[in-house]
C-alpha positions as CSV (number, residue, x, y, z in Angstrom):
1,M,0.0,0.0,0.0
2,S,1.5,3.3,-1.1
3,D,1.7,6.5,1.1
4,S,-0.8,8.1,-1.3
5,F,-3.4,5.4,-0.7
6,T,-6.8,7.0,0.3
7,P,-9.6,4.7,1.5
8,T,-13.0,5.1,0.0
9,P,-15.4,6.9,2.3
10,V,-18.4,4.5,2.9
11,L,-21.8,4.6,4.5
12,I,-23.4,1.2,5.1
13,D,-27.2,1.0,5.3
14,T,-28.3,-2.3,6.8
15,D,-31.1,-4.4,8.3
16,C,-28.5,-6.2,10.3
17,G,-29.0,-9.9,10.1
18,V,-26.5,-12.7,9.9
19,D,-25.0,-12.1,6.4
20,D,-25.2,-8.3,7.2
21,A,-23.0,-8.9,10.3
22,L,-20.5,-10.7,8.2
23,A,-20.5,-7.9,5.7
24,L,-19.9,-5.3,8.5
25,I,-16.9,-7.3,9.8
26,L,-15.5,-7.5,6.3
27,A,-16.0,-3.7,5.6
28,L,-14.4,-2.8,9.0
29,R,-11.5,-5.1,8.3
30,S,-10.9,-3.7,4.7
31,P,-8.2,-1.0,4.6
32,E,-9.6,0.1,1.2
33,L,-12.7,1.4,3.0
34,H,-13.3,4.0,5.7
35,V,-16.7,3.3,7.2
36,H,-17.8,6.7,8.3
37,A,-21.4,5.8,9.2
38,I,-23.8,2.8,9.6
39,V,-27.5,3.4,9.3
40,T,-30.1,0.8,10.2
41,V,-33.4,0.0,8.5
42,A,-36.2,-2.4,9.3
43,G,-36.0,-5.6,7.3
44,N,-34.6,-8.9,8.6
45,V,-35.9,-7.8,12.0
46,E,-37.3,-4.6,13.5
47,V,-35.1,-1.5,13.2
48,R,-34.3,-1.2,16.9
49,Q,-33.0,-4.7,17.0
50,C,-31.0,-4.0,13.8
51,T,-29.4,-1.1,15.6
52,R,-28.6,-3.4,18.6
53,N,-27.0,-5.9,16.2
54,V,-24.8,-3.2,14.7
55,L,-23.6,-2.1,18.1
56,R,-22.9,-5.8,18.9
57,V,-20.6,-6.1,15.9
58,L,-18.8,-2.9,16.7
59,S,-18.2,-4.0,20.3
60,L,-16.8,-7.2,19.0
61,L,-14.3,-5.5,16.6
62,S,-13.6,-2.3,18.6
63,P,-12.4,-0.4,15.5
64,R,-9.9,2.3,16.1
65,T,-12.3,4.9,14.7
66,L,-16.0,4.2,15.6
67,P,-18.4,4.9,12.7
68,L,-21.4,7.1,13.4
69,V,-24.4,4.9,14.0
70,A,-27.9,6.1,13.2
71,Q,-31.3,4.4,13.3
72,G,-33.5,4.8,10.2
73,S,-36.9,3.8,9.0
74,A,-39.0,1.5,11.2
75,K,-41.3,0.4,8.4
76,P,-41.4,0.5,4.6
77,I,-42.9,3.3,2.5
78,G,-46.7,2.7,2.7
79,R,-46.6,-1.0,3.7
80,A,-46.5,-3.2,6.8
81,L,-43.1,-4.6,7.6
82,V,-42.3,-8.2,6.6
83,T,-39.3,-9.7,8.5
84,A,-37.1,-12.7,7.9
85,K,-36.9,-14.0,11.4
86,E,-37.4,-17.6,10.2
87,V,-34.0,-17.2,8.4
88,H,-32.0,-15.0,10.8
89,G,-33.6,-15.8,14.2
90,K,-35.8,-13.6,16.3
91,D,-33.0,-11.2,17.1
92,G,-31.5,-11.3,13.6
93,L,-28.3,-12.9,14.9
94,G,-29.5,-16.5,15.3
95,G,-30.5,-15.9,19.0
96,L,-27.0,-14.7,20.0
97,D,-28.0,-11.2,21.0
98,A,-30.6,-12.4,23.5
99,H,-27.7,-13.4,25.7
100,H,-25.7,-10.1,25.6
101,S,-26.3,-6.6,26.9
102,V,-25.6,-3.8,24.3
103,R,-24.2,-0.4,25.2
104,G,-24.7,2.8,23.3
105,M,-28.3,2.7,22.4
106,S,-29.0,6.0,24.2
107,R,-26.4,7.7,22.0
108,I,-27.8,6.6,18.6
109,R,-28.9,9.3,16.2
110,R,-32.5,8.8,15.2
111,N,-32.7,10.2,11.7
112,G,-31.0,7.8,9.3
113,A,-32.1,9.7,6.2
114,A,-30.5,12.9,7.4
115,V,-27.2,11.0,8.0
116,I,-27.3,9.7,4.5
117,V,-27.9,13.2,3.1
118,D,-25.0,14.6,5.1
119,F,-22.7,11.8,4.0
120,C,-23.6,12.4,0.3
121,S,-23.2,16.1,0.7
122,T,-19.8,15.8,2.4
123,W,-18.1,13.2,0.2
124,K,-19.9,13.6,-3.1
125,E,-18.3,11.6,-5.9
126,Q,-15.7,10.2,-3.5
127,G,-18.3,8.5,-1.4
128,T,-20.0,5.0,-1.7
129,V,-23.2,4.0,-0.1
130,I,-23.5,0.2,0.4
131,A,-27.2,-0.7,0.9
132,V,-27.6,-4.3,2.1
133,G,-31.2,-4.0,3.3
134,P,-34.5,-2.6,1.9
135,L,-33.9,0.8,0.3
136,T,-36.3,2.7,2.5
137,N,-33.7,5.0,4.1
138,I,-32.2,5.8,0.7
139,A,-35.6,6.6,-0.7
140,R,-36.4,8.9,2.2
141,A,-33.0,10.6,1.8
142,W,-33.7,11.0,-1.9
143,K,-37.1,12.7,-1.1
144,R,-35.4,14.9,1.5
145,N,-32.6,16.1,-0.7
146,P,-32.3,14.7,-4.2
147,S,-29.5,17.0,-5.2
148,A,-27.3,15.7,-2.5
149,L,-27.8,12.0,-3.5
150,K,-27.1,12.8,-7.1
151,K,-23.6,13.9,-6.1
152,V,-22.6,10.6,-4.5
153,G,-20.2,8.5,-6.4
154,R,-21.9,5.2,-6.2
155,I,-24.7,3.3,-4.4
156,I,-24.4,-0.5,-4.3
157,S,-27.7,-2.2,-3.6
158,M,-27.8,-5.8,-2.7
159,G,-31.2,-6.7,-4.1
160,G,-33.2,-8.2,-7.0
161,A,-33.3,-11.4,-8.9
162,F,-33.3,-11.4,-12.7
163,R,-32.5,-14.8,-14.2
164,I,-33.2,-17.0,-11.1
165,P,-36.3,-17.3,-8.8
166,G,-36.6,-15.0,-5.9
167,N,-36.1,-15.9,-2.2
168,T,-39.3,-14.2,-1.0
169,G,-42.6,-14.9,-2.7
170,P,-42.6,-16.5,-6.2
171,V,-40.3,-14.0,-8.0
172,A,-38.8,-11.4,-5.6
173,E,-35.6,-11.0,-3.6
174,F,-36.2,-10.1,0.0
175,N,-34.9,-6.5,0.2
176,Y,-37.0,-5.4,-2.9
177,F,-40.0,-7.4,-1.7
178,V,-40.0,-5.6,1.7
179,D,-40.1,-2.1,0.2
180,P,-40.7,-2.3,-3.6
181,E,-41.7,1.4,-3.7
182,A,-38.4,2.5,-2.3
183,A,-36.5,0.2,-4.7
184,Q,-38.4,1.5,-7.7
185,A,-37.9,5.1,-6.6
186,I,-34.1,4.8,-6.3
187,I,-33.6,2.7,-9.4
188,T,-35.5,5.2,-11.5
189,S,-34.0,8.3,-9.8
190,G,-31.0,8.8,-12.0
191,I,-28.6,8.1,-9.0
192,P,-25.6,5.9,-10.0
193,V,-26.9,2.5,-8.7
194,D,-25.1,-0.8,-8.9
195,I,-27.4,-3.8,-8.2
196,V,-25.9,-7.0,-6.7
197,P,-28.7,-9.6,-7.3
198,L,-29.3,-13.1,-6.2
199,D,-28.1,-14.3,-9.6
200,I,-24.6,-13.5,-8.3
201,T,-24.9,-14.0,-4.5
202,H,-26.3,-17.5,-4.9
203,Q,-23.0,-18.6,-6.5
204,V,-21.1,-18.1,-3.2
205,T,-21.8,-20.0,0.1
206,L,-20.2,-20.4,3.5
207,L,-20.4,-24.0,4.7
208,R,-20.8,-25.1,8.3
209,S,-17.7,-27.3,7.9
210,E,-15.6,-24.3,6.9
211,V,-16.8,-22.3,9.9
212,E,-15.9,-25.0,12.4
213,R,-12.5,-25.6,10.8
214,H,-11.6,-21.9,10.9
215,R,-12.9,-21.6,14.5
216,S,-10.6,-24.5,15.5
217,E,-7.6,-23.1,13.6
218,R,-8.1,-19.5,14.6
219,P,-9.9,-19.4,18.0
220,G,-10.9,-16.1,19.3
221,P,-13.9,-13.8,19.8
222,V,-14.6,-13.2,16.1
223,S,-14.4,-16.9,15.0
224,R,-16.6,-17.8,18.0
225,F,-19.1,-15.0,17.1
226,V,-19.3,-16.2,13.4
227,S,-19.8,-19.8,14.5
228,E,-22.6,-18.9,16.9
229,V,-24.5,-16.4,14.7
230,T,-24.4,-18.5,11.6
231,R,-25.7,-21.7,13.2
232,F,-29.4,-20.8,12.9
233,Y,-29.0,-19.4,9.5
234,M,-27.3,-22.5,8.2
235,E,-29.8,-24.8,9.8
236,Y,-32.5,-23.0,7.9
237,H,-30.7,-23.5,4.6
238,E,-30.1,-27.2,5.4
239,V,-33.8,-27.7,5.9
240,T,-35.1,-25.6,3.0
241,E,-32.3,-26.1,0.4
242,G,-30.4,-29.2,1.5
243,F,-27.0,-27.8,2.3
244,A,-25.4,-27.1,5.6
245,G,-24.4,-23.5,5.0
246,G,-25.6,-20.1,4.0
247,Y,-25.5,-17.6,1.1
248,L,-23.1,-14.7,1.3
249,H,-25.4,-12.1,-0.1
250,D,-24.3,-8.9,1.6
251,P,-20.5,-9.7,1.7
252,V,-20.6,-9.7,-2.1
253,A,-21.8,-6.0,-2.0
254,V,-18.8,-5.1,0.2
255,A,-16.4,-7.0,-2.1
256,A,-17.7,-5.0,-5.0
257,S,-16.8,-1.8,-3.2
258,V,-13.4,-3.1,-2.2
259,D,-12.2,-4.7,-5.5
260,P,-14.0,-3.7,-8.7
261,T,-12.5,-6.7,-10.5
262,I,-14.2,-9.3,-8.4
263,V,-17.7,-8.5,-9.7
264,E,-18.5,-7.5,-13.2
265,F,-21.4,-5.1,-14.1
266,V,-23.4,-4.4,-17.2
267,Q,-25.6,-1.4,-17.8
268,A,-29.3,-2.1,-18.1
269,S,-32.8,-0.6,-17.8
270,V,-34.5,-2.0,-14.7
271,A,-37.9,-1.6,-12.9
272,V,-39.3,-3.0,-9.7
273,E,-42.9,-4.3,-9.6
274,T,-44.9,-2.3,-7.0
275,E,-48.5,-3.1,-8.0
276,G,-48.6,-6.8,-8.9
277,R,-50.6,-9.1,-6.7
278,F,-48.2,-12.0,-7.1
279,G,-45.2,-10.2,-8.4
280,R,-44.5,-7.7,-5.6
281,G,-40.9,-6.7,-5.5
282,M,-40.0,-8.5,-8.8
283,S,-37.0,-6.9,-10.5
284,V,-37.3,-6.7,-14.3
285,R,-34.6,-6.0,-16.8
286,F,-35.8,-4.4,-20.0
287,A,-33.9,-4.6,-23.3
288,T,-34.3,-0.9,-24.0
289,G,-35.5,2.1,-22.0
290,Q,-39.1,2.0,-21.0
291,A,-41.4,-1.0,-21.7
292,C,-45.1,-1.7,-21.5
293,T,-46.6,-3.6,-18.6
294,G,-49.2,-6.3,-19.0
295,D,-52.0,-3.7,-18.9
296,G,-50.5,-1.6,-21.5
297,K,-49.2,1.1,-19.2
298,R,-45.7,2.5,-19.5
299,A,-43.3,0.9,-17.0
300,K,-40.9,3.5,-15.6
301,S,-37.4,2.0,-15.6
302,G,-34.0,3.4,-14.6
303,R,-30.6,3.1,-16.2
304,V,-28.5,1.3,-13.7
305,R,-25.8,-1.4,-13.6
306,I,-26.4,-5.1,-12.7
307,A,-23.7,-7.5,-11.5
308,H,-23.8,-10.4,-13.9
309,R,-20.5,-12.2,-13.2
310,I,-18.5,-12.9,-10.1
311,D,-15.0,-14.4,-9.9
312,R,-16.1,-17.0,-7.3
313,E,-12.6,-18.2,-6.4
314,R,-11.2,-14.8,-5.9
315,F,-14.2,-13.7,-3.9
316,L,-14.1,-16.7,-1.5
317,N,-10.3,-16.3,-1.0
318,W,-10.8,-12.6,-0.2
319,F,-13.8,-13.4,2.1
320,H,-12.0,-16.0,4.1
321,E,-8.8,-14.0,4.4
322,R,-10.6,-10.9,5.7
323,L,-13.1,-12.7,7.9
324,W,-10.8,-14.9,9.8
325,S,-7.8,-12.5,10.1
326,S,-6.6,-11.9,13.7
């Protein structure tokens, strides 16, 4: 690393569940990134619990410079909250947080959208927002100050499914299913958005055997934490999908911000279904510009980039090197 190296200023927007927690560890252990702020949003669990989970991760790592932590939206735009407790546990961390007290809740800022606006206004094209939950906070920040968000260098959104089935409902990925209105607003806003969909994240998994091997080889607080928080998550996938492990959805979004050569993007026109009875949250890629919906109406789409290829071996090497480092 040269003396002129400058880390990328990053804000992470998260509904902190199991793979979110792994993503936070990776981001905080990546010298290429400077995590200035972490904003929570309701999704995998309720927003207050997401905030507790973020503080739990920060207390585990004790980074030299603590990011600002802010609590954001408690519910989607115009919809009731749908959680994923059956996947991540009642507390979002596989039941781990129920056994730990968490300090710092009284000092948490309560306006996540304002923190996002401040970050974008301060860092402009140098800054990257990594959104690994529903896009509710980003949409509220956009409504609050669109000019500020237009200045940000990049928003990476873990969400969507294009060529494979969704993981929530028949066709949707969870983050876009929870708040399709927010996803549609941001994707069609003109902000530079990079989408990291299930098409890519389903190609990389963490196996139970790998977790236990690393815990044995590198014992310590982080390896113990990873082993404990992933147990419930991996048991869910073993029952529902037949493998003792879990998908690394959110860590891929962090990897894309650290090393642009790990994930390859292509430009596309995309829309998110907000009105369909069975297609809520479905992400659709159009061949050109705007397209017609089934009822003949114009479907508003945005010009964004979609991750369509991942160097699986390089990603997994990077993931394991960063996660298990002392």
